[in-house]
N, C-alpha and C positions, 0 to 999 in steps of 0.2 A: 864447513866449507862446501861439502858435498850436498848438504841440505839446501843451501842457497842456490847452488847451480841447478839442482833438480827443480827448485821452485821457479827459477827464471825460464827453464825450458818448458815447464808446464803452462806458464803464463803466455809464452810465444805460441804454443800449440793451441791454447784457448782462443788467442786473437786470430790465428789462421782459420780456425773452425767457425768462429762467430762473426768474422768480417762480412761474409755475404749476407747474413741476416741484418747486421747493422746498416749496410749500404741499402738493402731493400726497404728498411724502415725509414732511412734518411730520405730515400727518393720519394717515398709516399708522403713524408712530411714536407719535402721540398728543400730540405737542408743539404742534401748531397746531390750534385749534378749528375745527370745521366751520361751514358757513354757518348751519345750524340753531342751533348752539350760540351763535354770534355774535348771531343775531337774538334768542334767548331771553335772553341776558345783557343785550343792549341794552334790551329792553322789559320785563324783569322788574322789579317794584317791590318792593324789600325791606321797605317799610313797609305793604305790602298785608295781610300777615298780622295786624299790630297793628290796622289799621283794621277788619278783619273781626271780630277778637275784641271790640273796643269796640262794634261795631255789634250783635253777637249778645248782649252783656251788656246793652246799652240796651234791646233788644227784649224780653228776658226780664224785666227789672226793671219795665218799663212795662206788661206784660201782666197781665190779670186772673187768668190761670191761675196764674201764679206767686204773685200775692198771696193767692189762695184757698188754695193749698197751704201757703204760709208761715203763714197764719192758722191752719190746721188743725193743723199740727205744733206751733206755738207754744202753742196752747190746750191741747193734749194734754200737752205737756211741763210746762206750769204746773200742770195737774191732777195729774200724777204727782208733781211736787214737793210739792204740798199734801198728798197722801196720805203721802208719805214723812215730812214734818214731823210729821204726826199720830201716826205710829207710830215716830218717831225715838227717843223715850225708851225704849220697850220694847226697841228694837234695840240701844241702847247698854248697857242692863242685861244683855242676853243674853251669856252666856259662850261666844262663838264664836271666841275667840282673836285677834281683832283689833279690840278695843274702842277702840284708839287712833285708828283710821282713821274718824273720825266723818263727815267730809265725803264719803268714798266712799259712805257709806250713803245719801246723798241720791239717788244714781243707781241703787241696787239694792233699796232697801227699799220696800215697799208694804203698806198695810193690808188688802189683799184685795179692795177694791171696784174698784180700777183697777190696771192693770199698772204696773210700775216704769218708770223713765226708759228704761232699756236695752230693756225690752220694747216700749215705744211706738216707739223708734227702729228696732228691728229689724223691726217690722210695718209702720210708715208711711213709713219712709225710702225703700224702693224705689218707692213711688208718686211721690215727688218726682223721682227719676231717670227714671222712665218719663214723667212729665208734661212734663219739659224736653226729651226726646229723641225722642218718638214721631213727630214731624212735622218733624224737623230737615232732611231732604232731600226727602221727597216733597212737602211744602208748597211749597218752592221750585220743584219741578218742575211742580206743578199750576198755580201762578200764572204760569208762564212766565219767572220771574226767574232760574232757574238758567242758562240759556243766555246771558242778558245778563251775568251775573256772570263766566262763563267767557270771554265775549268780551273782557273787560278783561285787562290784564297780570297775571293771577293764576294761580298753579299750582292744578291741581285738588286736589291733596292738602292745600293750604293751607285750602280751604274746609271740608273735613272736619275737620281738625285745629283750626281756629278754633271750629267749633261745639262740639267736645268740650271744648277748654280753657275756653271761655267758661261753659259750663254746669257744669264742674267747679269753676271759680273761684267761681261763685255758691254752689254747694253747700258749698264749704269755708268761705267767709265766713259763711254762715248757721249752719252747725252749730258753728263756732268761737264765734260770737256767743251761741248758745243755751247751749253748755257753760260759757262764762265768765259768762253771766247766772245760771245755776244755782249756780255757784260763788259769785258775789257775794251772792245772795240767802241761800244757806246760811250765809255768813260773817256777814251782818247779823242773821240770825234766831238762829242757834246761838251766835254770839259767839266761835267758835274759828277762827283762821286755818288754812288748809291747810298741812300740812308740805310739805317739798321733794319727798318721795316720792309723796305724794298728788297734788301738782301734775303730776309726770311721768306717773303713771298716768292722770290725767284727760286730759292732752294726747295721750297714746298711744291712749287710747280714742277721742278725736275723730279722729285720723288713721286709725285702723282703720275708723271709721264713714264717713269720706269715701271710703275705698277700696271699702268695701262698696257704697255708693250709686253709686260710679263704675262698678262692674260693671253694675248695672241701667241706668244711663245709656248705656253702650256697647251693651248688649243692645237697648234701644229704638232707638238710632241704626242698629243692624244691621237691625231690622225696618223702619225708615224707608227704608233703602236698598233693601231687598228688595221691599217692597210699595209699590204705587203710591198706595193710598188711606191718609190718616192714621187713619181709623177702624179699618182692618184692622191696622195696625201697633200701634195703642194696645191693641186687644182681644188681640193676640198677646202683648204685654208683660204685660198683666194676667193672662192665662191662665197664663203661666209663673210669675208671682208667686203666684197662688193655688195652683198645683200644689205648689210647694215650701213654701208656708206651711201648707197644710192636708192635702192628699191624699198627699204624699210619706210623711209619718209613718204614715198609715194603711196605705199599701202595705207599708212596712217592718214594721209590726206583724204583718200577714198572713204576710210571708215568715218572720219570726222565730218565729211560732207553728208554721209548717210545718216549719222546719228545726231546731227546738230539740231537743237531745238529751234522752233520758229521764233525769230526775233521780235515778231509782233505780239505774240501771246506768252512767251516765256518770261519767267521772273528772273531776278538777279541770281537767286539761289540755284536755278536751273542752269544758268549760263556758267556760274562758277563750278558746279558739279561736272558739267560737260568738259570744261577746260581742265579740270583736275584729273578726270578720267583719261583724257587723251595724253595729258603730261605723264601720268603713270605708265601708259602703254609706251611712250617714247623712251622712258627710262629703262626699258628692257634692253635697249641697245647700249653696248659699252661706248660707242661713239658719243652718244648724248650724255652719258655720265661724265665722260672726259671733258667734253666741252663745258658743261656746267661747272665742273670743279676748277678747271683752268681759268675760265672767264671770271669766276668769283675771286680767285687768288690774284690775278693780274689786273683786275679792274675793281678797285676799292668802292666804287659807287654802286656796285651791284649789292642790294640789300635783301633781296628775296629771289627765290627761284620758283615760285608758284604764282597763282593768280592773286592779284592785290586789288581790293575795292578802294573806292574813294574814301570811305569811312575809316579803313585801316591806314591809309596814307595820310589822313588829316592830323596835323600836329607833328609829323615826323621831322626831324632836323635833317636839313640838306647838308650832309658832311660825309666824308669817306668813312667806310666801316673799319673799325680796328681789326688788326691781324687776327686776334683770338676769336673775334665774332665771325670773321670769314671762315676760319677753320671749323667752327660749330655749324656753319651754314652748309658747308660741303661734306660734313662727316658722313651723311648717308650715301652720297655718291662714291666716296672713297671706300666705305665699307662694302658697297655693292660690287666695285671693281676687285677688291680683295677676295670677296665671296666667290665671284665667278672664276677667278684664278685658282683658288683652292679647290673648287668643284672639278675643274678640268684636270688638275693635277691628281686629285684623288681617283677620278675615273681611269686615267691612264695608269696610275700606280697599281690599282687592283687588276686591270687587264693585263699589264705586263707580268705581274707575279703569277698569274694563272696560265700564261702561255707556255707552250713547249718550245724549248730553245735548242734542243739537241740537233746537231747537223745543220742543215739548211731549211728545216721545217718551220 
């Protein structure tokens, strides 16, 4: 009995003496967590991210800024729907090759007094993204609440992710509601239910719209991380929006007129190369990518987004393009929008992780 007790005491003493060596070897091998990792695992709150998302959504929904932006976009969309309904009868009678897609005409038709639904979304949608993200980080810094949030068991990247996810969730619900509202009003007024392909095209259009506005949201969050004052970040986002909406096309027209080959001596290949080059420059703009993607989805007669010669068009069947082929046609544009969004988010992510957040600095 005494021998067994003595043996147990010797084993405990050996474990006490050898435990630091075992932990050191385990840390070198990566099997035993370090003290810092143990502290972070013990204090990290897995529900903190969900709490931050709910808090950001609540702040946005209760703010007057969001309500004003929502009212502006809602009124303009209703106005575009009214003009589309006024000219819908003429659009149905037109021989454009897809008279069966009546519901899609509600998003693309206009009587000339106001832009169409996709025109309003492409022009005013970026304002919503800029309005929700221009003060995402610098307002917390100026109020002194950023250091208080970071003093809690919350990872720094969770704060930035929560602000983006919350704003994108609001944008997604808002435009999904607007799209379904236009669809329902069109069904009640026209009296024709949308076909399955029309429904797929409208839902795809709404997804592309959310991705497009998500780019402007990430760009405004990037300016919010970069600049200390919310007014500076807001003006920077609006300046980029105005540049791509108005001035970029003017610059491209000047470049095109200066580089255009002589029509008397240039060959067909020279003209096609010039048009392709200018089209590639125009696709740097997210506004152009959005217009090409949405027009292809909502207009099934669009069969190409590049220069088309007579030899290439010879023998083509004059019929609407199937939904799957339209998706393949706009896949580069959608990929470009996603890439721009991810690039802005990555830059703001790295900048935010490297910034000093103690106090009001």
